[in-house]
C-alpha positions as CSV (number, residue, x, y, z in Angstrom):
1,M,-13.7,-68.9,72.7
2,A,-12.6,-69.2,69.0
3,L,-13.7,-72.4,67.2
4,W,-10.1,-73.4,66.4
5,L,-9.1,-73.1,70.1
6,D,-12.1,-75.1,71.1
7,M,-11.3,-77.9,68.6
8,L,-7.6,-77.9,69.9
9,R,-8.9,-78.5,73.4
10,T,-11.2,-81.3,72.4
11,P,-9.8,-84.8,72.3
12,M,-10.6,-86.3,68.9
13,A,-9.4,-89.9,69.5
14,A,-9.2,-92.4,72.2
15,P,-5.8,-93.2,73.8
16,E,-4.2,-96.1,72.0
17,T,-4.5,-99.4,73.9
18,A,-2.0,-102.2,73.8
19,R,-4.4,-104.2,71.5
20,L,-4.8,-101.4,69.1
21,R,-1.1,-100.7,69.0
22,T,-0.4,-104.3,68.3
23,M,-3.0,-104.3,65.5
24,R,-1.5,-101.0,64.0
25,L,2.1,-102.4,64.1
26,S,0.9,-105.7,62.6
27,W,-0.7,-103.8,59.8
28,L,2.4,-101.7,59.2
29,A,4.5,-104.9,59.1
30,L,2.2,-106.5,56.6
31,C,2.3,-103.4,54.4
32,V,6.1,-103.3,54.4
33,T,6.4,-107.0,53.8
34,L,3.9,-106.7,51.0
35,A,5.9,-103.8,49.4
36,G,9.0,-105.8,49.7
37,A,7.5,-108.9,48.1
38,V,6.1,-106.9,45.2
39,T,9.6,-105.2,44.7
40,L,11.4,-108.5,44.8
41,L,8.9,-110.5,42.8
42,D,11.5,-111.6,40.2
43,Q,13.8,-112.9,42.9
44,L,10.9,-114.6,44.7
45,R,9.9,-116.3,41.5
46,G,13.4,-117.6,41.0
47,R,13.4,-119.1,44.5
48,I,9.9,-120.3,45.0
49,G,8.6,-120.4,41.5
50,R,4.9,-120.1,40.7
51,A,4.0,-119.8,44.4
52,A,5.4,-116.2,44.5
53,P,2.3,-114.4,43.1
54,C,0.1,-116.5,45.5
55,L,2.3,-115.4,48.4
56,I,1.7,-111.8,47.4
57,A,-2.0,-112.4,47.1
58,V,-2.1,-113.9,50.6
59,L,-0.2,-111.0,52.0
60,L,-2.6,-108.6,50.2
61,A,-5.7,-110.4,51.5
62,T,-4.3,-110.5,55.0
63,A,-3.5,-106.8,55.0
64,L,-7.0,-106.0,53.8
65,V,-8.5,-108.1,56.6
66,V,-6.3,-106.6,59.2
67,T,-7.2,-103.1,58.0
68,V,-10.9,-103.7,58.3
69,L,-10.5,-105.3,61.8
70,Y,-8.3,-102.4,62.9
71,L,-10.6,-99.7,61.6
72,R,-13.6,-101.3,63.3
73,A,-11.8,-101.6,66.6
74,K,-10.5,-98.1,66.4
75,R,-13.9,-96.6,65.6
76,R,-15.4,-98.5,68.6
77,A,-12.7,-97.3,70.9
78,D,-13.0,-93.7,69.8
79,A,-16.8,-93.8,70.1
80,A,-16.6,-95.3,73.6
81,Y,-14.0,-92.7,74.6
82,L,-16.0,-89.8,73.3
83,D,-19.1,-91.1,75.1
84,Q,-17.2,-91.4,78.2
85,L,-16.0,-87.8,77.9
86,A,-19.6,-86.6,77.2
87,E,-20.9,-88.4,80.3
88,R,-18.4,-86.5,82.5
89,E,-19.5,-83.1,81.2
């Protein structure tokens, strides 16, 4: 069997669980919110004053934390899934 065909038949990631989906969608929402806050920084400064850059910093820190947590959970789920597949064979 050709290597590329073997790679196509081999699952490379675990099916997405509800928890991983929630984490991924939360990360996506944080990124969109962060992009919007950076784009609208002048308007935010006009409305909430000097707290606007702090708000952006909090959004950025939260997005970084959620990224690390998601990647760790995803790596664990993928490893467990691949181990389970290896045990079946």
